[in-house]
C-alpha positions as CSV (number, residue, x, y, z in Angstrom):
1,M,136.9,90.2,89.7
2,S,139.1,91.4,86.4
3,W,139.1,89.3,83.6
4,S,142.7,88.6,84.0
5,G,142.2,87.3,87.5
6,F,139.3,85.1,86.6
7,K,141.4,83.7,84.0
8,K,144.4,83.3,86.7
9,S,141.9,81.6,89.1
10,M,140.1,78.9,86.5
11,N,143.5,78.1,85.4
12,R,144.6,77.3,88.8
13,A,141.7,75.2,89.7
14,G,142.0,73.3,86.5
15,T,145.8,73.0,87.4
16,T,144.9,71.7,91.2
17,L,142.3,69.2,89.9
18,M,144.9,67.6,87.5
19,Q,147.6,67.5,90.4
20,K,144.7,65.7,92.2
21,T,144.3,63.0,89.2
22,G,148.4,62.8,89.3
23,Q,149.1,64.3,85.6
24,I,150.9,67.2,87.1
25,E,153.3,67.2,90.3
26,R,152.8,69.2,93.0
27,T,155.5,71.1,95.0
28,V,156.4,69.4,98.4
29,D,158.2,72.0,101.1
30,R,158.7,70.0,104.3
31,E,160.1,73.2,105.9
32,F,156.9,75.8,104.9
33,A,154.8,72.9,105.5
34,D,156.1,72.4,109.5
35,E,156.3,76.4,110.1
36,E,152.7,76.6,108.8
37,A,151.4,74.1,111.4
38,K,153.3,75.5,113.8
39,F,151.4,78.8,112.9
40,K,148.4,77.5,112.5
41,T,148.5,75.6,115.9
42,F,149.1,79.3,117.6
43,E,147.0,81.2,115.4
44,K,144.0,78.7,117.2
45,E,145.3,79.2,119.9
46,C,145.7,82.8,120.5
47,Q,142.4,83.0,119.2
48,A,140.8,80.5,122.3
49,L,143.2,82.8,124.4
50,Q,140.9,86.2,123.1
51,K,137.7,84.1,124.2
52,D,138.6,82.3,127.4
53,S,140.1,86.0,128.7
54,K,136.9,87.9,127.4
55,N,134.7,85.0,129.3
56,Y,136.9,85.6,132.4
57,L,136.5,89.3,132.5
58,D,132.1,88.5,131.9
59,A,132.2,85.8,134.7
60,M,134.2,87.7,137.0
61,R,131.3,91.0,136.3
62,A,128.5,88.1,136.2
63,M,129.6,86.5,139.7
64,T,129.3,90.1,141.6
65,A,126.2,90.6,140.0
66,A,125.0,87.7,140.9
67,Q,126.6,88.5,144.7
68,A,124.8,91.9,144.5
69,R,121.5,90.4,144.2
70,L,122.1,87.4,146.9
71,A,122.9,90.1,148.8
72,D,119.7,92.4,147.7
73,T,117.7,89.1,148.9
74,I,119.7,88.3,152.2
75,E,118.9,91.9,153.7
76,G,115.9,91.9,153.1
77,F,115.6,88.2,155.2
78,Y,117.1,89.8,158.0
79,G,115.9,93.0,157.8
80,S,112.4,92.5,157.7
81,A,112.9,90.4,161.1
82,D,114.9,92.3,163.4
83,K,116.9,95.5,162.5
84,A,118.8,94.9,165.6
85,S,120.0,91.4,165.2
86,E,123.2,90.5,164.1
87,G,121.6,88.6,161.4
88,A,120.5,91.8,160.2
89,M,123.6,93.6,160.9
90,A,125.4,91.0,159.1
91,G,123.6,91.4,156.2
92,H,123.6,94.7,155.7
93,A,127.6,94.1,156.2
94,Y,127.5,91.9,153.6
95,K,125.6,93.8,150.9
96,R,127.5,97.1,151.7
97,S,130.6,94.8,150.9
98,V,129.4,92.9,148.1
99,D,127.9,96.4,146.0
100,D,131.6,97.6,147.2
101,L,133.4,95.0,145.7
102,D,131.1,95.5,142.6
103,G,132.5,99.1,142.5
104,V,136.2,97.5,142.6
105,V,135.5,95.1,139.4
106,G,133.9,98.1,137.3
107,R,136.3,101.1,139.1
108,E,139.5,99.0,139.5
109,L,140.0,96.2,137.4
110,E,137.7,96.0,134.1
111,Q,139.6,99.3,132.2
112,P,142.8,97.7,133.3
113,Y,141.8,94.0,132.4
114,R,141.0,95.6,129.1
115,T,144.0,97.3,128.6
116,A,146.7,95.1,129.5
117,I,145.4,91.6,128.5
118,S,142.0,92.0,126.0
119,E,143.7,94.4,123.5
120,P,147.1,92.9,123.1
121,L,145.3,89.9,122.6
122,G,143.3,91.9,120.1
123,K,146.1,93.1,117.8
124,M,147.6,89.8,118.2
125,N,145.0,87.7,116.6
126,A,144.4,91.2,114.1
127,Y,148.1,89.9,112.1
128,F,147.0,86.2,111.3
129,P,144.6,87.6,108.6
130,I,147.1,88.8,106.9
131,V,149.9,86.5,107.4
132,N,146.9,83.9,106.5
133,E,146.8,86.5,103.3
134,H,150.8,85.9,102.2
135,I,150.1,82.1,102.9
136,S,147.2,82.2,100.6
137,K,149.5,84.0,97.8
138,R,152.4,81.9,98.3
139,N,150.0,78.5,97.4
140,K,148.4,80.7,94.7
141,K,152.2,81.2,93.2
142,M,153.4,77.5,94.3
143,I,150.1,76.6,91.6
144,D,151.5,79.1,89.0
145,Y,154.8,77.5,89.2
146,D,153.8,73.9,89.2
147,A,151.8,74.5,86.1
148,A,154.8,76.4,84.2
149,R,157.0,73.2,85.3
150,S,154.9,71.0,84.0
151,K,154.3,73.0,81.0
152,L,158.3,73.3,80.2
153,R,158.5,69.4,80.8
154,K,156.2,68.5,77.9
155,L,157.8,70.7,76.1
156,I,161.1,69.2,76.8
157,D,160.1,65.6,76.4
158,K,157.9,66.1,73.6
159,P,159.4,69.3,71.2
160,S,157.3,71.5,69.2
161,E,157.5,72.5,65.9
162,D,157.5,75.7,66.8
163,P,161.0,76.7,68.5
164,T,159.6,79.9,70.3
165,K,157.4,78.2,72.5
166,L,160.2,76.2,74.5
167,P,162.0,78.7,75.6
168,R,158.6,80.6,76.5
169,A,158.3,78.3,78.6
170,Q,161.5,78.0,79.9
171,Q,161.5,81.8,80.8
172,E,157.8,81.8,82.4
173,N,159.2,78.6,84.3
174,D,162.1,80.7,85.7
175,E,160.1,83.8,86.7
176,A,157.4,81.9,88.5
177,K,160.1,79.9,90.3
178,E,161.6,83.1,90.8
179,V,157.9,84.4,92.8
180,F,157.2,81.8,94.6
181,D,160.4,81.1,95.7
182,L,161.1,84.8,96.9
183,L,157.4,84.2,99.3
184,N,158.1,80.6,99.9
185,D,161.6,81.6,101.9
186,Q,160.4,84.5,103.2
187,L,157.4,83.1,105.1
188,I,160.3,79.9,105.9
189,A,162.1,82.9,107.5
190,E,159.7,85.2,109.3
191,L,157.0,82.8,110.7
192,P,159.2,80.8,113.3
193,Q,160.4,85.1,113.9
194,L,156.9,85.4,114.9
195,L,156.1,82.3,117.2
196,D,159.5,83.1,118.7
197,L,158.3,86.9,119.4
198,R,155.1,85.2,121.4
199,V,156.6,85.0,124.9
200,P,157.6,88.3,125.4
201,Y,155.2,89.6,123.9
202,F,152.5,87.8,126.3
203,D,155.0,88.0,129.3
204,P,153.4,91.6,130.4
205,S,149.3,90.4,129.6
206,F,150.3,87.2,131.5
207,E,151.8,88.9,134.4
208,A,149.1,91.9,134.8
209,M,146.4,88.6,134.6
210,I,148.2,87.2,137.6
211,R,148.4,90.8,139.4
212,L,144.4,91.4,138.5
213,Q,143.5,88.3,139.8
214,C,145.2,88.5,142.9
215,K,144.0,92.2,143.4
216,F,140.1,90.8,143.3
217,A,140.8,88.0,145.6
218,E,142.4,90.1,147.9
219,E,139.5,92.8,148.1
220,G,136.8,90.3,148.2
221,Y,139.3,88.7,151.2
222,E,139.1,92.0,152.9
223,K,135.5,93.1,152.3
224,M,134.1,90.0,153.6
225,S,136.7,89.6,156.7
226,G,134.6,92.7,157.7
227,V,131.6,90.8,157.6
228,Q,133.1,88.1,159.5
229,R,132.7,89.8,163.0
230,Y,129.5,89.7,163.2
231,F,129.6,86.2,163.0
232,E,130.8,84.0,166.7
233,D,134.9,82.6,166.3
234,S,133.7,79.2,166.7
235,V,130.8,79.0,163.5
236,R,134.1,77.8,161.5
237,D,135.1,75.6,163.6
238,D,131.4,74.3,164.3
239,Y,131.4,74.2,161.0
240,A,133.9,71.5,160.2
241,A,132.5,69.4,162.7
242,G,129.0,68.8,161.9
243,Q,127.2,70.7,164.0
244,L,126.0,73.5,162.0
245,D,124.5,70.9,159.7
246,A,122.6,69.4,162.8
247,Q,121.4,73.1,163.8
248,V,119.9,73.7,159.7
249,E,118.3,69.9,160.5
250,G,116.7,70.8,163.4
251,V,115.5,74.1,162.0
252,L,113.8,71.9,159.1
253,Q,112.7,69.4,161.3
254,E,110.3,72.3,163.1
255,M,109.2,73.3,159.5
256,R,108.4,69.6,158.8
257,E,106.0,69.8,161.7
258,L,104.1,73.1,161.0
259,S,101.0,71.9,160.0
260,I,101.2,74.2,156.4
261,C,104.5,71.6,155.6
262,G,103.1,68.3,157.3
263,A,102.2,65.6,155.2
264,N,98.7,65.3,154.4
C-alpha cells in the first residue's frame, strides 16, 4: 500500500470511530441498504447451492460405488454356494447391472451435470467478489463524503480566520459527494437487475438437473428390473404381508440352534 493509500485508510478509520461516538453524522441510505441485504441473501443462497450441487454429484458417485461393493460381496456369497442356483444368477445379474449403472454415471451423467449445473453455478459465484468490491468502494467513498461534510459544517458553524478554508472545504465536500452519489446510484440501479436475472440464468440448469435426476432414476430402474426376473413374482406381495420377515426369522432360529451360535 502506498503512503497515500495508508493515509486514506487511517483517516477513514478515524472517521468511522468518530461516527460510532456520534461526533460525525453517518450517511444512511435505506434504499441501498435494502438492495444490499437482498444481494447478500442471494450470494449466500448461490454459495449454498453450489456446495449442495457438488454434494449431490459426490453422493451419486458414492452411492453407485457402494452398490458396486455390495454387489461384489453378494455375488461372492451366492457364487461360492451354488453357481447354478437362481440366487447365484441373481447375484451375478445384480453385479452386472450395478457395474452398468456406475458406467452410466461416469459416462453419461457426470460431465453433463458439470457442464449444465456445476459450471454455471461457479460462474455466478465468481461475480460476487467483483460486486462486493464495488460495495466496499462505495462504503469507503461514503466515509470520505461524511468526513468532508462534517468538516464543511464545522467551518460554517465556526468560520476560520483563513478565508480560503471554507471554499476549499466546500469543493472537497462537493467532489466527495459526487463520487459517492455516482457509486451509490449505480449500485441501487444495478443490484436489482442482477437479482432479476437470476431466474432466467438458472432456468436451464434447473431443467438439466431434473432431466439428469430422471435419467439416473430411469437407468437404475431399468438395470434393477433385469434382476427382478430371477425372483418369484410373489416376492413383493410376500414382503408386504410380512411373510419374508417370517422366513428370515426362521433362518435366524436355525442359526441359534447351532452349537457355535447358541447360548453357553
